[in-house]
Every structure is written in structure tokens, then in C-alpha cells.
C-alpha positions as CSV (number, residue, x, y, z in Angstrom):
1,M,-15.0,-10.1,-104.3
2,Q,-17.8,-12.4,-105.2
3,L,-21.5,-12.6,-104.0
4,I,-23.1,-15.5,-102.8
5,T,-27.0,-15.1,-102.9
6,S,-28.2,-18.8,-102.5
7,A,-27.4,-22.3,-101.5
8,S,-26.6,-23.5,-105.4
9,Q,-23.9,-21.1,-105.4
10,G,-22.5,-21.5,-102.2
11,A,-22.3,-25.3,-102.9
12,K,-20.0,-25.1,-105.9
13,V,-17.4,-22.2,-104.1
14,R,-14.0,-23.9,-103.1
15,L,-11.8,-21.6,-101.5
16,E,-8.5,-22.3,-102.8
17,K,-9.9,-21.4,-106.1
18,L,-10.7,-18.1,-105.2
19,S,-8.0,-15.0,-104.7
20,T,-7.1,-13.7,-101.9
21,T,-5.4,-11.0,-103.9
22,P,-6.7,-7.8,-106.1
23,P,-7.3,-8.1,-109.6
24,K,-4.3,-7.0,-111.9
25,H,-6.6,-3.7,-112.3
26,E,-8.0,-2.2,-109.3
27,Q,-4.7,-0.1,-108.3
28,K,-4.1,1.1,-105.0
29,T,-3.3,5.1,-106.2
30,D,-6.8,5.0,-107.6
31,A,-8.6,3.1,-104.4
32,K,-7.5,6.4,-101.6
33,G,-10.0,8.8,-103.3
34,E,-12.8,6.2,-104.1
35,F,-12.7,5.1,-100.6
36,E,-12.9,8.2,-99.6
37,A,-16.5,8.8,-101.9
38,L,-17.5,5.7,-100.6
39,G,-17.2,7.1,-96.9
40,E,-19.4,10.2,-97.4
41,E,-22.2,8.7,-99.2
42,L,-22.0,5.6,-96.5
43,F,-22.1,8.4,-94.1
44,D,-25.2,9.9,-96.3
45,L,-26.9,7.1,-96.1
46,Q,-26.7,6.2,-92.7
47,D,-28.1,9.6,-91.7
48,L,-31.1,8.7,-94.3
49,M,-31.4,5.0,-92.8
50,W,-31.3,6.8,-89.2
51,G,-33.8,9.2,-89.1
52,S,-36.7,7.5,-91.1
53,R,-36.4,4.1,-88.4
54,L,-37.6,1.8,-91.8
55,N,-33.8,-0.5,-91.5
56,S,-31.2,-1.3,-89.7
57,V,-27.4,-3.1,-91.3
58,L,-26.2,-6.1,-89.5
59,I,-22.9,-6.6,-91.0
60,V,-21.6,-10.3,-90.2
61,L,-17.6,-10.8,-90.8
62,Q,-15.8,-13.7,-90.1
63,G,-12.5,-14.5,-91.2
64,R,-9.5,-16.6,-90.2
65,D,-7.0,-15.4,-87.2
66,T,-4.8,-11.9,-88.8
67,A,-7.3,-11.8,-91.9
68,G,-8.5,-8.4,-91.0
69,K,-12.3,-8.2,-89.1
70,D,-10.6,-5.3,-86.5
71,G,-9.2,-3.0,-89.3
72,T,-12.1,-3.2,-92.0
73,I,-13.9,-2.7,-88.5
74,K,-11.6,0.4,-88.1
75,H,-11.7,1.3,-91.6
76,V,-15.2,1.2,-92.8
77,V,-17.5,1.5,-90.3
78,G,-14.7,4.9,-89.3
79,S,-17.2,6.0,-92.0
80,L,-20.5,5.9,-89.7
81,N,-21.7,8.2,-87.5
82,P,-21.3,6.3,-84.0
83,R,-24.4,8.0,-82.5
84,G,-26.5,4.8,-84.4
85,V,-23.3,1.9,-84.2
86,S,-22.5,-1.1,-81.8
87,V,-20.0,-3.4,-82.6
88,A,-20.1,-6.4,-80.9
89,S,-17.7,-8.9,-80.2
90,F,-17.6,-13.5,-79.7
91,A,-15.3,-15.1,-78.0
92,A,-15.9,-18.2,-76.0
93,P,-19.3,-18.5,-74.7
94,T,-19.3,-17.5,-70.6
95,L,-20.8,-20.1,-68.5
96,E,-23.9,-18.5,-68.5
97,E,-24.1,-17.7,-72.2
98,R,-24.0,-22.0,-72.3
99,E,-27.4,-22.4,-70.4
100,H,-29.5,-20.5,-73.5
101,D,-29.8,-21.8,-76.7
102,F,-26.6,-20.7,-78.6
103,L,-28.7,-17.8,-80.6
104,W,-29.3,-16.3,-77.3
105,R,-25.9,-14.4,-76.8
106,I,-26.4,-13.4,-80.4
107,H,-30.2,-11.8,-80.9
108,R,-29.3,-9.5,-77.5
109,H,-27.2,-7.3,-79.7
110,T,-29.0,-7.2,-83.6
111,P,-29.4,-3.5,-84.6
112,R,-32.7,-1.8,-83.5
113,L,-33.8,0.2,-86.6
114,G,-32.2,3.1,-88.0
115,E,-29.5,1.2,-86.1
116,F,-25.7,-0.7,-88.0
117,S,-24.4,-3.2,-85.7
118,I,-21.1,-5.3,-86.7
119,F,-20.6,-8.9,-85.7
120,N,-16.2,-9.4,-85.2
121,R,-17.2,-13.2,-85.3
122,S,-20.5,-14.4,-84.4
123,H,-23.3,-17.2,-84.7
124,Y,-21.0,-18.9,-87.4
125,E,-18.6,-19.8,-84.8
126,D,-21.1,-21.8,-83.4
127,V,-20.6,-24.1,-86.7
128,L,-17.1,-22.9,-87.3
129,A,-14.7,-23.4,-84.2
130,V,-17.4,-26.0,-82.8
131,R,-16.9,-27.8,-85.5
132,V,-13.5,-28.0,-86.0
133,H,-12.7,-28.3,-82.7
134,E,-15.2,-30.9,-82.0
135,L,-17.2,-28.9,-79.1
136,A,-20.1,-30.1,-79.4
137,P,-21.4,-33.6,-81.7
138,P,-22.0,-33.6,-85.1
139,S,-25.5,-34.6,-85.0
140,L,-26.3,-31.1,-82.8
141,W,-24.0,-28.6,-84.6
142,K,-26.3,-29.8,-88.2
143,E,-29.4,-28.5,-86.7
144,R,-28.1,-25.1,-86.2
145,Y,-27.3,-24.6,-90.6
146,G,-31.9,-24.6,-90.5
147,H,-31.6,-22.5,-86.6
148,I,-29.3,-19.9,-88.5
149,Q,-31.3,-19.1,-91.5
150,D,-34.3,-19.0,-89.8
151,F,-33.4,-16.2,-87.6
152,E,-31.4,-14.1,-90.5
153,E,-35.5,-14.4,-92.5
154,M,-36.4,-13.1,-89.1
155,L,-34.3,-10.6,-89.1
156,A,-34.8,-9.2,-92.9
157,E,-38.5,-9.5,-92.4
158,H,-38.0,-7.3,-89.4
159,G,-36.4,-4.7,-91.7
160,T,-32.3,-6.1,-91.3
161,I,-30.4,-5.3,-94.2
162,V,-27.8,-8.4,-93.5
163,L,-24.3,-8.0,-95.0
164,K,-21.7,-11.4,-94.7
165,F,-18.3,-10.8,-95.2
166,F,-15.7,-13.8,-95.1
167,L,-12.5,-12.3,-95.4
168,H,-9.8,-14.2,-97.9
169,I,-6.5,-14.3,-96.8
170,S,-4.1,-17.0,-98.3
171,Q,-1.8,-19.2,-95.5
172,Q,1.2,-17.3,-96.7
173,E,-0.1,-13.6,-96.1
174,Q,-1.8,-15.5,-92.3
175,E,2.2,-16.3,-92.0
176,Q,3.3,-12.7,-92.6
177,R,0.8,-11.0,-90.2
178,L,1.8,-13.5,-87.5
179,M,5.0,-12.9,-87.5
180,D,4.8,-9.4,-88.0
181,R,3.0,-9.4,-84.6
182,E,5.8,-10.2,-82.9
183,K,8.2,-7.7,-84.3
184,E,5.9,-4.5,-83.5
185,P,5.3,-4.3,-80.1
186,R,2.2,-2.0,-80.3
187,K,1.0,-5.5,-81.7
188,A,2.6,-8.3,-79.7
189,W,-0.7,-8.4,-77.0
190,K,-2.1,-9.3,-80.3
191,I,-0.2,-12.8,-79.9
192,S,-1.6,-15.7,-78.9
193,A,0.2,-19.5,-79.5
194,G,-4.4,-20.4,-80.7
195,D,-3.9,-18.7,-83.6
196,W,-0.4,-20.6,-84.1
197,E,-2.3,-23.8,-83.2
198,D,-5.5,-22.6,-85.2
199,R,-3.1,-22.7,-88.7
200,K,-3.2,-26.8,-88.4
201,H,-6.3,-27.0,-89.0
202,W,-6.5,-25.1,-92.1
203,A,-8.3,-27.6,-94.2
204,D,-10.7,-28.8,-92.1
205,Y,-11.7,-24.4,-91.5
206,T,-11.5,-24.7,-94.3
207,R,-14.2,-27.2,-95.7
208,A,-16.6,-25.3,-92.7
209,Y,-16.8,-22.3,-94.1
210,Q,-17.2,-23.7,-97.6
211,D,-20.6,-25.5,-96.0
212,V,-21.5,-22.3,-94.2
213,F,-21.7,-20.7,-97.8
214,A,-23.8,-24.1,-99.4
215,R,-26.3,-23.8,-96.6
216,T,-26.2,-20.2,-95.4
217,S,-26.7,-17.8,-98.4
218,T,-29.7,-16.5,-99.2
219,K,-30.7,-13.8,-101.2
220,Q,-31.8,-12.1,-97.9
221,A,-28.8,-12.6,-96.1
222,P,-25.6,-13.4,-98.4
223,W,-22.0,-14.0,-98.1
224,C,-19.8,-11.9,-99.3
225,I,-16.0,-13.9,-100.1
226,V,-13.6,-10.6,-99.8
227,P,-9.7,-11.2,-101.2
228,S,-8.0,-9.8,-98.0
229,D,-3.7,-9.9,-98.9
230,A,-4.4,-6.8,-99.5
231,K,-5.7,-5.1,-96.2
232,W,-6.4,-1.4,-98.7
233,Y,-8.6,-3.4,-101.3
234,R,-10.3,-5.3,-98.3
235,N,-11.6,-2.7,-97.2
236,L,-12.6,-1.2,-100.3
237,V,-14.3,-4.0,-101.2
238,V,-15.9,-4.3,-98.0
239,A,-17.1,-0.3,-98.7
240,R,-18.6,-0.9,-102.0
241,A,-20.9,-4.0,-101.0
242,V,-22.0,-2.1,-97.9
243,V,-22.7,1.2,-100.1
244,A,-24.6,-0.2,-102.6
245,A,-26.8,-2.7,-100.5
246,L,-28.2,0.8,-98.9
247,K,-28.3,2.6,-101.9
248,P,-31.9,0.4,-103.3
249,H,-33.4,1.9,-99.7
250,R,-32.8,5.6,-100.9
251,E,-36.0,7.0,-102.3
252,R,-37.4,5.1,-99.6
253,W,-36.1,7.4,-96.8
254,Q,-35.5,10.8,-98.1
255,A,-39.9,9.7,-99.1
256,R,-39.9,9.0,-95.1
257,L,-37.8,11.8,-94.2
258,D,-40.3,13.8,-96.2
259,A,-43.5,13.3,-95.0
260,L,-42.0,12.9,-91.3
261,G,-41.0,16.9,-92.7
262,A,-44.7,17.6,-93.7
263,E,-45.8,16.5,-90.1
264,K,-43.2,18.1,-88.1
265,K,-44.2,21.7,-90.1
266,A,-48.0,21.4,-89.5
267,E,-47.7,20.6,-86.1
268,L,-45.5,23.4,-85.4
269,K,-47.9,25.9,-87.3
270,A,-51.1,24.3,-85.5
271,W,-48.9,25.8,-81.9
272,R,-48.3,29.1,-83.8
273,R,-51.9,29.3,-84.7
274,K,-52.9,28.7,-80.5
275,R,-50.9,31.1,-79.5
């Protein structure tokens, strides 16, 4: 995984130079145990955040078709208590959504304090698909980089931990996954001619994503580029990154819960004295 926390780092990213496969020292046989342990830790951290109500988490999943956004949600988010989790998928905007600013439909799905929100695609489509397919003039979508930075900065100031993942797959792996969908009856519903058509724009999307990394990578809302040809490694990397982002808050969340516990005990003690 490559973590990008500044525009200067993002400007140096060239996707064709980044591996889409696991490093040699990472083995699938070792991943299962670590992934299960990360899932338990993530559940515990979520519980602390839920009770303390000091932070929330927004996970943005971006990637080319078949990169594994749904699979990541299934496996990584499956470790969380669904009580405090919402998932939003963003397709082409509706008429009502087009009649508002491009962030209107996004902001409604951001997490409340204590909760997780997972975006399957996101506001970044308005500087990716919109750009590649020429759905708006450059003078319009180029301004959106700044709006996105301001939006994510505002979320962070409100206590939202913003994590953005680009699931990085190769052209060869994408082709294989598209063909597998045709062969597998249970996945046939996912078949789309548009997915094959988008492959013609591979280079255009590459440039668009590289500009996204260069224009919207910040310490408060970093981009994580995840090698995603191997699904097990993709899930492991995302789980590691989410746990790593939450762990520094553990003591503060626990302290808040301890304080709340003391208040509740005092209330109960006062109530019993009145009886």
C-alpha cells in the first residue's frame, strides 16, 4: 500500500509504476489469522467510538470496474457491528441531484459522530467519470478539486476520520474478472457492456486518478493506493489501514467512556439515596 498524505506526494504518483500484486514477503497462508485478529480489534475500536461519540469514520472506496469495492465492503466492513454502519453507493445523479450542487447528495450520507459511513464510489466521480466522459466542461470540474478539499477538511474538523482507498488492479486482472462474470451464473447480473467500453478509456482514467491524488491528498484525508489483483491481500491492506487510523484514538475514547461511566454511577447513587 502507498499512503499519500500531501499534494506533493500525490504529484509523484504514476500508477503504471505501482504494483497491483502482493509483495513477495506477504503470504496468503499467513493472512487469514492476521485478518481475523484485525477484525476483532476493529470491532473493539468501533465499540469505543460508538460509546464516546467523539469521532466518526468515512471510508471512500474508489477503483476501476471489478477492482473489488463490493468485496472490500463485504469482508472488511463485515467485521463491524452493523448498528453503527451505513453504506452508500453513488451511481449517475438523479434529476433532483443534478439540480443541486455536486456535493449535496454526498453530504447527506456522511457519518454522525460514533458511526461509520462507507462510500462505494463517491464525490470523486465528479472529477473522474465526469472528466473522462466529458459530462461537464473543464472549467467546471477543475474547480471541484478545491471544493472537495474544503468539504473533507470540514468533515475532519467535525471529528470525522476520512480514509480514501484506491483499489489498484491491472488491465489483465480486470479482463479476467469481467470474463469470469460471464461464466458464473451467480455473477451474471453484474455484466455490463459499459464495463468493457470503459476499458477503452484506461489511460484517461489513469491520468484522472493521478490528478486526484495530486490535488486532493492531505494529512486529514489521505489516499491509500491498495494493490488489488489478489483479493485476500486487498482486504488485508484495507483492514490494516483502518485499524491503524483508529488506534491512536483508543485512549481518548476510553477516557471519555470512563468519565461517562463515573457520571452514570453518580446519577444512580443519587437516585438510590432519594428512594
